[in-house]
N, C-alpha and C positions, 0 to 999 in steps of 0.2 A: 655549638656542640651540645647534644642532648646527653645528659647523664642520668641513668636510671638508678634510683636509690631505693633499695628494698626496705631500708630503715624507715623511709617516709610512709610506706604502706603499713608498717608495724607500729608507727608512732601513735595512732589513736588508741590502740590497745595498751601500749606502754604508758601513755598518759593516764588512762583510767586506772590501771594497776598501781601506778606511782601515786596517784591521788588517794587511792584506797589505802595504801601503805601509810601515807602521811596522816590521813583522817583517823587511823586507828592507833597512832602514837599517843603517849600520855602527855597531853598539852599542858597539864597543870605543873609539870616540872620546869625548873628554871632554865636548864640547859637543853631544851627541846631541840634547838637548832643543831647542836652537836649530835644528839641522838639521831635525828633525821638524816644527818650527813653520813653517819656510820652505818645505819640500818637500811635506809631507803635510797641512798645515793643522792640526796638533795644537796644542791649547792649552798654554801654558807652565805646567807644574806647579811649577816652581821659583819659590817665592814671592818671593825676593829679586830674581830677574831680572824677574819680572812687575812688581813695584813700581818697579824701576829704569827700565824702558822706559816705564812710565806717567809717572813723575816727569819724565823729560826730553822727553816728548811724542813718542816714537817708536813707541809700541805699535801705532799704526794702520798702520805700514809694516813692522813686524817680524814679521808673520804673513802667510800667503798671502792676498792681496787681489786686487782687480780689476786693479790695475796689474801684478801678477805674471802674472796670466792673460793680459793683453794682450801681454806679452813672449813668452809661450809661443805665443800665437796668431800673432804675427809670424813666429816660427820655422816654424810649420806652414805659413804662407802662402808663405814662401820655398821650402819643400819642395814644396808643391802647384804653385807656378808652374814649378818645375824639372820635375816629373813631367808637367805639361801640355805642355811643350816636347818631351819625348822620347816621349810617347805620343800617341794619337789625340785630337784636339780634343773629340770627343764624350764623352770620359771626364771632362771638366772637372766636370760635374755630380756624377758619382760621387765624384770626389776631394773636392768640396766637402762631400758627405755624410759621407765618411770623416773629414774635418776636424772636422765638428760632433760626430761620434761620439767622436772623441778628446777633445775638450773636455768632453763630457758625462762620459766615464770619469774624466778628471782631477778634475772637479768632485765626482764621487761619492767618489773617493779622498780628497778633502779633507773628507769627511763632510758634504757639502752645506753647506759654509761659506756663510753668507748673502751676504757681499760677492762671493765667487767665483761663486756661483749667479747673482747679479744681473748680473755682468759677462759670464758665459757666455751669458745670455739675450740681452744686447745684441749680442754677437758672432754668435749664431745668427740673430737678426733681420736684422742687417746683411748677413750672407752670403747669406741666403735672398732678401732684397729685391734684392740685386745680381744674383743669378742669374735672377730673374723680371723684371728691368728695371723695378722699381717704386721710385720715389724718395720717401723720407720724410726730414725733417730729423732730425739727431741728437737734438735736443730731444724730438721725438715718439717716436723709437725708445727713448730713455732712459725716458720716461714709461710707454710700453707695457710695456717690459721690467720696470720696477719693479712695475707693477700685476699682471703675470703672476706675478711672484715672490710677491706677497702672496696671490694666489689659490692658488699652490702650497703656501704655508705662512703662514696668517693670523697666526701668532704672531710673525712677523718684524716686524710693525707696532710691536712694543715692543723690537726689537733695536737697540741702540745701534750695533753694528758695521755693520748694514745701513744705518742712517741715515747714518753717517759716510761710507761708501763712496759713497752717492748724493749727499750734500752735496759731497764733494770733486770728483766728476765735474762737477757743475753749476757749482761755483766755477771750475774750470779752463776750462770752456766759456765762462762769462761773461767771464773774463779774456782768453781768446783773442779774443773779439769786441770787447773794449773797450780792450785795452792794445797799444801798438805797440812799446814799449821796455822793457827789463829785465823781461821777462815772468816768468822763473823766480822772481825775488826777490819781485815783487808777488803772484804766484800763491801763493807760500808764506805770505806774510802774510795774504792773503785767506782761505786755507784755515784758518789758525789762528784768525782772527777769527770765522769762521762756525762753528768747532767749539768756541767758548767754552762754549756750553751743555753739550755732551758732556763737555768737560774739567772742568766744574764737578762732575760725578759721579765721573769717574775720578781727578781731582786735577790742577788746572790748573797748567801750568808757568809760571814767571816769564818776563819778557821776555828775560833773559839766557839762560835755558834754551832758549827758542824759537830764538834766534839760533844757539845751539849745535846744535840739532836741524837747522836749515837746512844747517849746515856738514857734518854727519855723516850726513844722510839718504841722500846719494848713495853712501856706503860700503855701506849696506844694499842699495840698489836695484841698483847697478852692480858691486858686488864680492861681497858676501856671498851675495846671492841666486843669481847664476850659479854661484859657487863651491860653494854648497850642493848644487846639482844635479850638478855635476861630481863632488863628493865622494860623493854617493849612488850614482852609477853607476860611479865609479872610486875605490875606497877608498885608492888610493895617495896621493891628495892630501889625505887626512884630516889628517895632521899640520899642513899649511899652513892648513887650515880652523880647526883648534884654535888655532893661534898668532894668527890674525887676530881670531877671536872673543874670545880672552883680552885682547888689546890693546884691542879696541873696548870691551869691558865695563869695563876698567880706566879708560879715558878718560871714559866716561859716569859712572862712580862719582865721579870728581873733581868733577863739576858737579852731582851730585844735591843737594848742600846748598843750591844756589841756587833750588830749587823750593819752591813753596808749596802748601799743601793747602786746598781750600775744600769746602764741603758744599752739597748742594742736593737737592731731592726729585726722584727719577728720573721720576716721572709727569709733573711739570711740564716737565722737560727734554725728554722725548719729545714732548710736545705742541708745545713751542717749536721743536724740530727740524723737525717736520712743517710748521709754519707757514713756516719759512725755506725748506724744499724747495719748497713751493707758490709762494712769492713768486719764487724763482729761476726756476722753470718759467714763471711768468707773464712775467717780464722777458725771458727767452730767446725765448719764443714771440712776443712783441711785436717783438723785434729781428729775428727770422727773417722775420716777416711784412713788416716794413718793407724788409728787404733784397730780398725777392722782388718787392715793388712797385716798388722802384727799378730792378731789373733789367728788369721788364716795361715801365717807362716809357722806358728806353733803347732797347728793341727796337721 
């Protein structure tokens, strides 16, 4: 059976942009591997760091992911809205296209990281649908984006990182529809519960470690990630980045002993993950349909 992979045709360009991103990072800093992971989507080559982040359940947010791309997208939206105000309104479509091109370039710079590519596809679809005044539910957009990604690269069907990013988004969407209070806490627990199959392959963290991950995940998302970009473009803050990374790794190492290791067959885990993704899509579609029917009945 012949499988056509669009990603293979884009791979040479992605590798060149990825290499360019790595070459321009400040190599003189101590934690350049963490910087490259957060900014350029480079895999962690440091075995000890890789094992540590897996053990404490933070590996899924310590690399460039869909959530990181969303933050970049929000910054580009602010820039686009500002440009629309100071330029002619007819240029809004052109600005939207430039925004999409920027996201595509960054995705290629991350070497077509599967979670980043999936998130980019969602943002492109949402931006395009908004400009042509076509309304689709986020559940439908998420499904379409995921299927397009699998057409681009069929091998991502066995990518745990691709599945994890898809699962996390669906869990957050489900939580948003169902939870009224303490959303962040319950969302985090829901994420870890649905990622149990994946963690069975990577090394499932204990309950204590999960609680620690909840407390420290914000450090990565709201401190280290923005600081990594600032360090990349302004090398003067590199010492601060090194200090925070060292302290963060030291704290994580204190809790590594509370983690446990389990084993499972990856093929079975991948099949179970796809089953969970299908079930979540089904539930979200039913919820969305009921919501639209209730709105129609009120009107």
